[in-house]
Backbone bond lengths (Angstrom), bond angles and torsions (degrees), N, CA, C in turn:
res aa  C-N    CA-C-N  psi(-1)  N-CA   C-N-CA  omega(-1)  CA-C   N-CA-C  phi
1 M - - - 1.460 - - 1.537 111.05 -
2 L 1.340 116.17 -46.62 1.461 118.80 176.43 1.518 111.29 -59.28
3 G 1.333 116.41 -33.88 1.457 119.50 178.69 1.506 112.72 -62.51
4 A 1.334 116.89 -38.09 1.462 120.96 177.58 1.523 110.87 -66.30
5 L 1.329 116.55 -45.76 1.462 120.93 -178.69 1.525 110.89 -64.64
6 A 1.326 115.84 -42.92 1.462 119.41 179.42 1.522 110.99 -63.29
7 G 1.335 116.67 -43.23 1.461 119.60 178.67 1.515 112.22 -59.92
8 D 1.316 116.06 -42.88 1.460 120.88 178.25 1.525 110.94 -59.80
9 I 1.318 116.06 -49.29 1.467 120.97 -176.68 1.532 110.64 -64.71
10 I 1.322 116.87 -44.10 1.473 120.45 179.98 1.520 111.00 -64.14
11 G 1.331 116.93 -40.67 1.459 120.09 -178.20 1.507 115.19 -78.83
12 S 1.340 117.12 -12.69 1.471 120.57 -170.63 1.521 113.77 -60.97
13 R 1.330 117.44 -37.08 1.473 118.32 -173.49 1.525 112.93 -79.68
14 F 1.322 117.54 -7.79 1.459 120.55 -179.31 1.522 112.90 -107.53
15 E 1.309 118.56 -0.01 1.467 121.14 -174.39 1.531 111.28 -57.87
16 G 1.325 115.31 130.05 1.451 120.84 176.96 1.507 114.89 79.87
17 G 1.314 117.39 -2.79 1.458 120.03 -178.44 1.513 111.92 -106.30
18 P 1.311 116.45 -176.47 1.467 120.50 177.71 1.519 110.56 -72.69
19 A 1.298 116.86 167.70 1.460 121.05 176.29 1.528 109.63 -59.04
20 P 1.317 118.17 139.66 1.467 120.27 -179.40 1.519 111.79 -73.43
21 V 1.311 115.24 169.92 1.465 119.62 177.34 1.520 109.08 -68.28
22 R 1.312 116.01 149.85 1.464 121.35 179.86 1.529 109.97 -60.17
23 G 1.306 116.76 137.88 1.459 120.98 178.38 1.520 113.68 79.29
24 F 1.336 118.42 20.50 1.459 121.35 -179.78 1.535 110.64 -57.73
25 D 1.334 115.84 152.50 1.462 120.74 175.54 1.529 109.22 -66.73
26 L 1.323 116.13 133.09 1.460 118.86 -179.05 1.519 111.22 -64.59
27 F 1.312 117.12 -44.56 1.462 121.51 -178.85 1.527 110.04 -114.14
28 H 1.321 114.95 147.17 1.462 121.44 -172.00 1.517 107.61 -155.51
29 A 1.321 116.11 159.60 1.469 120.07 179.00 1.524 112.27 -61.04
30 D 1.326 117.52 -25.16 1.460 120.81 -179.58 1.531 113.10 -84.13
31 C 1.316 117.77 -5.54 1.464 120.31 177.82 1.530 110.78 -74.13
32 R 1.324 115.41 153.64 1.465 121.06 176.93 1.516 107.97 -159.10
33 F 1.327 115.66 164.01 1.457 117.32 170.57 1.525 108.44 -81.88
34 T 1.323 116.18 148.52 1.456 121.10 -178.00 1.529 109.94 -122.00
35 D 1.333 115.21 -166.75 1.461 120.47 178.83 1.519 112.12 -58.65
36 D 1.334 118.06 -26.42 1.462 120.54 178.51 1.529 110.70 -60.98
37 S 1.322 116.23 -46.45 1.463 119.99 179.24 1.521 111.65 -69.77
38 V 1.322 116.60 -43.41 1.467 120.08 -179.36 1.523 110.29 -58.65
39 C 1.323 116.51 -47.33 1.464 119.76 -177.02 1.523 111.63 -73.28
40 S 1.326 117.77 -34.22 1.462 119.82 175.52 1.519 110.77 -61.07
41 L 1.307 116.89 -42.84 1.458 120.50 -179.93 1.526 111.19 -73.80
42 A 1.326 117.56 -28.95 1.464 120.02 174.88 1.525 110.83 -64.64
43 V 1.335 116.49 -42.54 1.464 120.05 177.07 1.524 110.34 -66.08
44 A 1.331 116.94 -39.94 1.463 119.88 176.23 1.519 110.95 -60.26
45 D 1.313 116.63 -43.80 1.462 120.67 -179.84 1.528 110.80 -61.85
46 A 1.325 116.58 -40.44 1.465 120.11 177.07 1.525 110.93 -64.43
47 M 1.316 117.19 -41.19 1.460 120.71 178.79 1.524 111.92 -63.71
48 L 1.307 116.43 -30.78 1.458 120.94 179.96 1.521 112.53 -83.86
49 G 1.331 115.97 -5.73 1.458 120.93 -178.69 1.504 112.38 -126.40
50 D 1.341 115.25 -118.77 1.465 119.67 -171.67 1.523 113.94 -94.51
51 R 1.349 117.42 3.56 1.463 123.30 -179.93 1.529 112.96 58.96
52 D 1.322 116.13 30.49 1.463 121.04 172.07 1.525 106.55 -88.88
53 F 1.321 115.87 86.33 1.458 120.72 -173.31 1.523 112.19 -63.71
54 A 1.311 117.48 -40.27 1.462 120.48 -178.39 1.522 110.66 -61.96
55 A 1.328 116.45 -47.89 1.465 119.97 -177.93 1.524 111.01 -63.45
56 S 1.319 116.76 -41.62 1.459 119.81 -178.60 1.524 111.25 -67.92
57 L 1.312 117.63 -43.43 1.458 120.12 178.44 1.523 111.44 -61.89
58 R 1.309 116.72 -43.05 1.468 119.40 178.78 1.528 110.89 -64.76
59 R 1.304 117.06 -41.30 1.462 120.11 -178.56 1.527 111.27 -63.12
60 F 1.310 116.83 -46.06 1.465 120.03 -178.51 1.525 111.31 -70.69
61 A 1.329 117.65 -39.54 1.465 119.85 179.72 1.526 111.09 -64.33
62 R 1.299 117.07 -36.88 1.471 119.83 178.70 1.523 111.20 -72.65
63 R 1.318 116.79 -28.58 1.465 120.47 177.08 1.530 110.52 -70.98
64 Y 1.334 115.87 -31.91 1.469 121.39 -179.65 1.530 108.89 -125.81
65 P 1.322 117.64 73.36 1.472 121.11 -172.45 1.519 114.73 -71.61
66 D 1.314 118.13 -14.71 1.465 120.95 -175.29 1.532 112.57 -110.23
67 A 1.313 116.38 29.13 1.466 119.75 -175.71 1.524 113.27 -84.46
68 G 1.334 118.22 -4.76 1.460 120.16 174.65 1.510 115.34 103.32
69 Y 1.317 117.30 35.53 1.465 121.36 -179.34 1.526 111.42 -72.12
70 G 1.323 115.69 153.11 1.447 120.36 171.77 1.516 110.02 -70.52
71 P 1.326 118.04 156.80 1.469 120.77 -175.12 1.521 113.92 -61.40
72 M 1.329 118.69 -37.46 1.461 120.27 -179.59 1.523 110.83 -68.81
73 F 1.326 116.53 -41.91 1.462 118.98 178.73 1.518 110.04 -67.67
74 R 1.325 118.63 -39.87 1.464 120.81 178.97 1.525 110.62 -58.96
75 E 1.331 116.36 -45.57 1.463 119.54 178.24 1.526 110.78 -60.51
76 W 1.329 116.54 -43.05 1.464 120.72 178.71 1.527 110.84 -62.72
77 A 1.329 116.97 -44.14 1.459 121.22 -175.14 1.527 112.54 -68.28
78 L 1.311 116.52 -30.64 1.464 119.62 -177.75 1.527 112.82 -85.30
79 A 1.321 116.57 -11.37 1.465 121.37 175.54 1.524 108.56 -94.89
80 D 1.331 115.79 154.66 1.456 119.34 -177.49 1.523 113.77 -90.60
81 D 1.333 117.03 -18.67 1.455 117.02 -170.36 1.528 114.08 -141.67
82 L 1.334 118.49 16.69 1.464 119.03 177.84 1.524 110.16 -69.71
83 P 1.316 117.81 137.54 1.468 120.29 173.86 1.517 109.92 -79.98
84 G 1.318 116.81 -179.77 1.452 120.56 174.46 1.512 110.37 -56.20
85 C 1.330 116.00 144.73 1.462 120.48 -171.27 1.525 112.89 -102.46
86 G 1.318 117.58 13.67 1.458 119.71 178.58 1.512 114.22 76.66
87 S 1.317 117.78 15.89 1.458 120.86 -175.78 1.522 111.83 -68.71
88 W 1.348 115.82 137.70 1.456 122.16 174.56 1.526 110.35 -103.88
89 G 1.331 116.80 15.14 1.457 121.20 -176.66 1.515 113.31 -75.65
90 N 1.336 115.16 175.69 1.456 120.75 -172.63 1.522 114.71 -87.38
91 G 1.329 117.87 11.45 1.458 120.42 179.17 1.512 114.32 -66.12
92 A 1.327 117.48 -29.87 1.475 119.99 -178.49 1.528 112.32 -74.47
93 P 1.341 120.03 -48.03 1.472 118.43 -179.82 1.522 114.38 -71.34
94 M 1.322 118.25 -23.94 1.462 118.73 -176.15 1.523 112.50 -74.89
95 R 1.328 118.99 -13.99 1.466 120.51 -172.75 1.527 113.35 -112.38
96 T 1.309 118.76 9.92 1.462 121.56 -168.08 1.521 114.77 -98.91
97 A 1.310 118.73 4.33 1.467 121.11 -172.25 1.525 113.06 -55.42
98 A 1.323 117.80 -43.21 1.466 120.03 -175.76 1.519 112.15 -58.69
99 I 1.317 116.68 -35.35 1.460 120.00 -178.33 1.527 110.11 -63.92
100 G 1.319 117.10 -41.92 1.454 120.49 179.58 1.514 113.34 -59.84
101 W 1.328 116.52 -28.65 1.459 120.67 -179.49 1.523 113.15 -87.89
102 L 1.304 118.30 -25.64 1.465 120.22 -170.22 1.523 114.98 -103.15
103 V 1.330 118.17 -13.16 1.465 119.98 -177.56 1.525 111.28 -77.97
104 D 1.330 114.89 162.66 1.459 121.52 -178.18 1.527 113.31 -93.23
105 G 1.329 118.35 -21.24 1.459 119.67 -176.76 1.507 111.40 -169.33
106 E 1.330 115.99 -178.88 1.458 121.24 -173.46 1.524 112.59 -65.00
107 R 1.316 118.00 -41.79 1.469 119.52 -178.46 1.520 110.78 -59.52
108 Q 1.324 116.59 -45.56 1.457 120.38 179.11 1.526 111.08 -67.24
109 A 1.318 116.70 -37.97 1.466 120.32 178.96 1.518 110.94 -59.17
110 L 1.316 116.74 -48.78 1.463 120.80 -177.62 1.522 111.29 -67.92
111 S 1.332 116.56 -39.24 1.461 120.50 -178.67 1.527 111.75 -66.28
112 L 1.323 116.97 -47.95 1.463 119.87 -177.04 1.527 111.72 -73.79
113 A 1.328 117.49 -33.21 1.466 119.48 175.21 1.522 109.99 -61.30
114 A 1.323 116.81 -43.24 1.466 120.31 177.60 1.520 111.01 -65.43
115 A 1.323 116.89 -41.03 1.468 120.76 -177.68 1.525 111.56 -62.45
116 Q 1.338 117.67 -43.29 1.465 119.07 -179.95 1.521 111.02 -70.89
117 A 1.333 117.50 -32.17 1.460 120.23 179.69 1.523 111.72 -69.58
118 E 1.331 115.54 -45.16 1.465 120.57 -168.51 1.521 114.28 -67.65
119 V 1.326 117.95 -19.89 1.465 117.84 -179.55 1.521 111.28 -63.30
120 S 1.324 117.88 -28.80 1.467 120.24 -179.72 1.529 112.91 -129.86
121 H 1.331 117.34 -32.59 1.471 122.54 -175.41 1.530 108.40 -120.80
122 N 1.318 116.65 81.07 1.467 118.93 -172.86 1.529 113.81 -99.80
123 H 1.316 117.89 18.95 1.461 120.70 170.94 1.530 108.29 -72.81
124 P 1.331 119.12 141.98 1.470 120.63 -179.15 1.524 114.29 -54.08
125 D 1.331 117.90 -36.05 1.467 119.91 -179.98 1.529 111.37 -66.21
126 A 1.328 116.88 -38.28 1.461 120.52 179.48 1.518 111.01 -69.37
127 V 1.325 116.28 -42.07 1.462 120.48 178.73 1.522 110.21 -63.15
128 A 1.330 116.98 -46.33 1.463 120.81 179.85 1.522 111.38 -61.85
129 A 1.323 117.15 -40.11 1.463 120.58 -179.58 1.524 111.02 -64.26
130 A 1.329 116.88 -41.61 1.463 120.42 177.20 1.522 110.73 -63.22
131 Q 1.318 116.37 -40.46 1.461 119.90 178.19 1.526 111.38 -65.35
132 A 1.318 117.12 -40.20 1.467 120.62 -178.65 1.524 111.05 -64.05
133 V 1.324 117.73 -44.44 1.464 120.76 179.67 1.527 110.31 -64.78
134 T 1.321 116.44 -44.37 1.462 120.45 179.74 1.518 111.06 -61.56
135 L 1.319 116.32 -44.68 1.460 120.70 179.97 1.525 110.97 -64.94
136 A 1.326 117.31 -39.66 1.465 120.32 178.64 1.521 110.82 -60.08
137 I 1.330 117.15 -42.83 1.464 120.93 179.40 1.525 110.23 -65.33
138 L 1.314 117.06 -45.17 1.466 120.76 179.44 1.528 110.71 -60.00
139 L 1.320 116.96 -48.77 1.460 119.84 -178.50 1.530 111.63 -63.29
140 A 1.329 116.45 -39.91 1.464 119.78 -179.54 1.524 111.17 -66.28
141 R 1.312 117.57 -43.48 1.469 118.78 -178.90 1.521 111.75 -70.74
142 C 1.334 116.19 -17.39 1.463 120.43 175.57 1.528 112.23 -90.80
143 G 1.337 116.59 5.80 1.444 120.33 171.91 1.513 116.61 95.65
144 K 1.339 118.62 7.14 1.457 120.38 178.41 1.529 109.57 -72.16
145 S 1.305 116.20 143.88 1.464 120.49 -179.86 1.524 110.71 -74.78
146 A 1.331 115.25 163.55 1.460 120.30 178.01 1.526 110.72 -59.72
147 D 1.324 117.13 -39.45 1.465 120.03 -179.39 1.527 111.52 -65.06
148 K 1.311 117.17 -40.80 1.462 119.98 178.95 1.528 111.32 -68.49
149 I 1.326 116.50 -37.92 1.464 119.91 177.17 1.523 110.30 -64.92
150 R 1.310 116.74 -44.08 1.464 121.36 178.73 1.529 110.38 -58.04
151 A 1.327 116.17 -46.59 1.464 120.12 -178.94 1.527 110.94 -63.30
152 R 1.318 116.36 -40.81 1.474 119.61 -178.94 1.527 111.22 -66.29
153 L 1.325 117.74 -44.73 1.459 120.86 -178.17 1.528 111.31 -68.59
154 T 1.325 116.23 -36.09 1.466 119.81 176.67 1.522 110.19 -63.96
155 R 1.311 115.76 -43.18 1.472 120.36 -179.44 1.532 112.06 -68.31
156 S 1.322 117.03 -42.74 1.460 120.84 -173.11 1.523 113.51 -81.74
157 F 1.332 117.71 -30.33 1.458 120.64 -172.68 1.526 113.89 -120.42
158 G 1.316 117.52 -8.14 1.455 120.27 179.78 1.512 114.00 71.27
159 Y 1.331 117.35 24.61 1.454 120.86 -178.58 1.531 110.97 -80.31
160 E 1.335 114.84 150.16 1.456 122.73 170.75 1.524 107.35 -93.85
161 L 1.321 117.36 107.79 1.456 121.15 -173.65 1.529 111.63 -116.95
162 T 1.317 115.32 39.03 1.462 121.48 170.38 1.522 107.41 -112.95
163 A 1.311 116.02 148.55 1.463 120.01 -174.53 1.521 112.60 -56.97
164 N 1.323 117.60 -42.12 1.468 120.62 -177.64 1.523 111.86 -59.55
165 Q 1.322 116.42 -35.04 1.464 120.91 -179.02 1.526 111.96 -88.01
166 A 1.324 116.55 -51.06 1.462 120.35 -172.53 1.526 112.91 -67.37
167 F 1.332 117.21 -31.70 1.456 120.49 -176.93 1.524 112.60 -96.52
168 A 1.326 117.40 2.50 1.457 120.25 -172.62 1.518 113.45 -68.65
169 A 1.333 116.87 -37.19 1.462 120.23 -173.55 1.515 111.99 -66.35
170 G 1.333 117.14 -47.50 1.461 120.23 -177.64 1.519 110.70 63.10
171 G 1.314 116.45 -170.20 1.455 120.07 176.31 1.515 113.19 71.96
172 F 1.324 114.89 -167.40 1.465 121.88 -173.78 1.522 108.54 -97.24
173 D 1.313 116.56 83.19 1.456 122.56 -178.29 1.522 108.75 -97.53
174 V 1.331 117.55 109.98 1.460 120.63 179.93 1.519 111.85 -101.04
175 S 1.330 117.91 7.30 1.460 119.62 177.73 1.520 109.40 -69.98
176 A 1.318 115.79 147.00 1.460 120.14 178.96 1.520 110.62 -60.27
177 R 1.323 116.33 -46.98 1.455 120.34 -176.57 1.537 111.91 -63.68
178 G 1.326 116.55 -48.75 1.455 119.98 -178.81 1.516 112.52 -64.59
179 T 1.319 116.53 -43.41 1.465 120.63 -179.69 1.515 111.18 -62.39
180 V 1.318 116.10 -46.62 1.462 119.89 -174.50 1.518 111.68 -69.10
181 Q 1.322 118.21 -37.94 1.463 119.01 178.02 1.530 110.85 -60.86
182 A 1.340 116.55 -43.84 1.467 119.69 178.91 1.524 111.52 -67.21
183 A 1.334 116.65 -44.69 1.465 120.47 -176.97 1.522 111.80 -65.98
184 L 1.321 117.11 -43.44 1.456 120.23 179.70 1.523 111.13 -65.24
185 T 1.323 116.85 -40.34 1.461 119.86 179.44 1.523 111.10 -63.28
186 A 1.323 116.28 -42.52 1.468 119.57 177.53 1.521 110.99 -59.99
187 A 1.318 117.18 -41.29 1.465 120.94 -179.76 1.519 111.88 -69.89
188 L 1.324 116.67 -43.86 1.466 120.62 -174.64 1.521 112.92 -74.56
189 D 1.328 117.57 -24.88 1.465 121.09 -179.13 1.523 113.21 -84.27
190 A 1.313 118.17 -18.74 1.466 121.04 -168.43 1.529 112.36 -87.21
191 P 1.328 117.18 150.20 1.462 120.86 178.34 1.520 113.68 -83.55
192 D 1.333 117.60 -12.43 1.464 121.20 -178.25 1.519 109.17 -159.13
193 W 1.339 115.66 171.24 1.464 120.85 -174.95 1.535 111.48 -63.41
194 T 1.305 116.92 -47.00 1.463 120.26 -175.03 1.523 111.31 -62.86
195 S 1.318 117.73 -43.41 1.463 120.87 178.35 1.516 111.46 -61.37
196 A 1.329 116.41 -38.61 1.461 120.54 179.82 1.515 111.25 -62.87
197 V 1.324 117.23 -47.55 1.462 120.69 -177.29 1.520 110.83 -70.12
198 R 1.304 117.58 -37.12 1.473 118.99 175.91 1.524 110.39 -59.92
199 K 1.333 116.98 -42.08 1.458 119.58 179.05 1.520 110.48 -63.90
200 A 1.314 117.64 -41.66 1.462 120.94 179.42 1.529 111.30 -60.18
201 V 1.317 116.40 -43.93 1.465 120.21 179.71 1.525 110.64 -69.90
202 D 1.315 117.10 -36.03 1.465 121.28 179.63 1.528 112.49 -60.31
203 L 1.329 117.37 -22.37 1.463 120.43 179.93 1.521 112.05 -69.17
204 G 1.343 117.29 -19.63 1.457 120.65 -177.93 1.515 111.93 72.60
205 G 1.324 117.14 -172.21 1.462 121.41 178.61 1.513 112.62 76.28
206 D 1.334 116.40 -127.42 1.469 121.99 -176.55 1.524 109.51 -82.67
207 T 1.324 115.81 65.00 1.460 121.73 -167.25 1.514 114.05 -64.55
208 D 1.332 118.19 -34.93 1.459 118.43 -178.45 1.523 111.26 -66.68
209 T 1.325 117.22 -41.60 1.459 120.20 -177.90 1.522 111.82 -74.46
210 V 1.321 117.59 -43.14 1.469 119.47 177.67 1.527 110.04 -60.94
211 A 1.331 116.84 -44.15 1.464 120.24 -179.59 1.521 111.58 -69.59
212 C 1.320 117.67 -31.73 1.463 121.30 176.33 1.525 110.28 -61.52
213 I 1.325 116.69 -49.94 1.470 120.74 -178.98 1.523 110.41 -67.29
214 T 1.324 116.15 -44.80 1.459 119.76 177.62 1.524 110.80 -58.50
215 G 1.318 116.53 -46.59 1.460 120.87 -179.40 1.509 113.19 -62.13
216 A 1.341 116.16 -35.36 1.460 120.18 179.15 1.521 111.24 -64.68
217 V 1.333 116.54 -46.93 1.466 120.66 -178.36 1.526 110.63 -72.67
218 A 1.329 117.00 -40.51 1.465 120.31 179.89 1.528 111.28 -63.99
219 E 1.324 117.68 -31.49 1.466 119.64 176.22 1.521 110.83 -62.02
220 A 1.321 116.17 -43.91 1.467 119.67 -179.54 1.522 111.22 -65.95
221 L 1.324 117.48 -29.89 1.462 121.51 178.92 1.524 112.59 -81.27
222 H 1.326 117.40 -41.31 1.460 120.79 -167.45 1.526 114.64 -126.09
223 G 1.334 117.98 -13.55 1.455 119.86 -169.68 1.518 111.02 81.70
224 V 1.327 116.40 168.01 1.461 122.94 178.19 1.523 108.59 -109.64
225 P 1.324 118.39 132.34 1.471 119.66 177.76 1.531 111.42 -55.53
226 D 1.315 115.81 143.00 1.468 119.91 -177.30 1.521 112.18 -57.32
227 A 1.321 116.44 -40.63 1.470 119.54 -178.38 1.523 110.92 -65.08
228 V 1.334 117.65 -37.78 1.467 121.25 177.61 1.523 110.09 -66.71
229 A 1.322 117.08 -42.89 1.456 120.80 179.68 1.533 110.72 -60.48
230 A 1.325 116.42 -45.00 1.462 120.20 -179.11 1.519 111.26 -65.77
231 Q 1.327 117.56 -42.85 1.456 120.96 -179.15 1.527 111.22 -66.17
232 T 1.309 117.13 -37.08 1.466 120.88 -179.68 1.516 110.95 -58.45
233 R 1.300 117.11 -42.68 1.463 121.17 -177.72 1.525 112.72 -61.63
234 T 1.332 116.83 -28.19 1.465 119.00 -177.77 1.523 111.89 -70.29
235 Y 1.330 117.82 -15.99 1.460 121.23 179.47 1.530 112.56 -92.49
236 L 1.320 117.59 -9.47 1.459 121.26 -176.08 1.524 111.22 -94.79
237 T 1.309 116.05 150.40 1.460 121.53 175.20 1.534 109.29 -77.43
238 P 1.341 117.70 161.46 1.473 119.71 -177.93 1.523 114.01 -56.84
239 D 1.328 117.90 -38.76 1.469 118.50 -178.09 1.532 110.91 -70.33
240 L 1.324 118.36 -34.52 1.454 120.85 176.35 1.531 110.35 -69.34
241 C 1.332 116.47 -38.99 1.464 119.84 175.46 1.526 111.05 -62.43
242 D 1.324 116.72 -34.91 1.464 120.10 178.99 1.529 111.07 -62.57
243 V 1.337 116.56 -43.65 1.467 119.42 177.01 1.523 110.01 -62.18
244 L 1.318 116.58 -44.39 1.459 120.82 179.48 1.527 111.08 -60.17
245 D 1.322 116.94 -42.58 1.462 120.53 179.18 1.526 111.39 -62.66
246 R 1.321 116.82 -44.10 1.464 119.97 179.72 1.525 111.10 -65.72
247 F 1.327 116.15 -38.37 1.461 120.28 176.42 1.526 110.72 -61.71
248 E 1.322 117.01 -47.24 1.457 119.59 -176.86 1.526 111.65 -66.65
249 T 1.327 116.95 -34.89 1.462 120.05 176.38 1.522 110.82 -64.08
250 T 1.325 116.42 -44.17 1.457 120.60 179.32 1.517 111.16 -67.10
251 R 1.313 117.00 -42.94 1.463 120.41 178.16 1.512 111.34 -60.02
252 A 1.325 116.82 -40.28 1.451 121.09 -179.23 1.533 111.85 -63.08
253 K 1.320 116.03 -27.54 1.463 120.36 178.05 1.531 111.42 -79.99
254 G 1.332 115.89 -9.75 1.447 120.15 175.60 1.509 114.97 77.66
255 R 1.340 116.61 25.28 1.467 118.35 -179.44 1.516 108.81 -155.18
256 A 1.327 115.28 157.68 1.446 121.48 173.02 1.506 109.96 -84.03
257 A 1.323 115.79 159.20 1.457 119.30 174.88 1.511 109.82 -64.07
258 P 1.345 118.57 146.38 1.475 119.93 -179.76 1.511 111.42 -67.76
């Protein structure tokens, strides 16, 4: 979970711009948390409570209305009863990290990933992308190698998870499928968390979301450096830190809230 938040914050200052210079500082005064972090923590909060994903997402989005939401999600979040809008965007996979850490097995991972996606992003590509990210985190925390995870996701979702394919498109790709293929490849190819997130940001475009997803999966594979974890917390508000603390306490117990 911290890996997702850190990736979002690190990538935030480069969103929509060209790839940064090699060796850029991970944290900077221009960094901030965005909708990726807000929604990730909203899903975590739902997992720690009644699993009403729609209510939690709306509550957190309204608390932080200027975090950078897409127009369709903003309209959904500000309404009380809109159903999913058929979006194929990357909002569903970028917020699912907590589920990958708190579920007991693959069936629950796929079911809850779909459930959190469908409240706002009910296009099949968005649902599948959320499931793929959740499954990658679950498999990684259970000790599966990057190669085995890559093979499983390729088989189950039909993704291209080689650098030549996943990084070929470039540009500002906000589709769930395109974002997740690039983010997963960056995570699975890297030897450590920092290298993975640097690669995600180096791709340019939607850097906060790509780095958020990459950071989430890379955390399950490699862990997050202590210095990155500590720095990430300094960018979060007290109420967001509270959700993170409760999530980490529950994760440490090895179970989801009942």
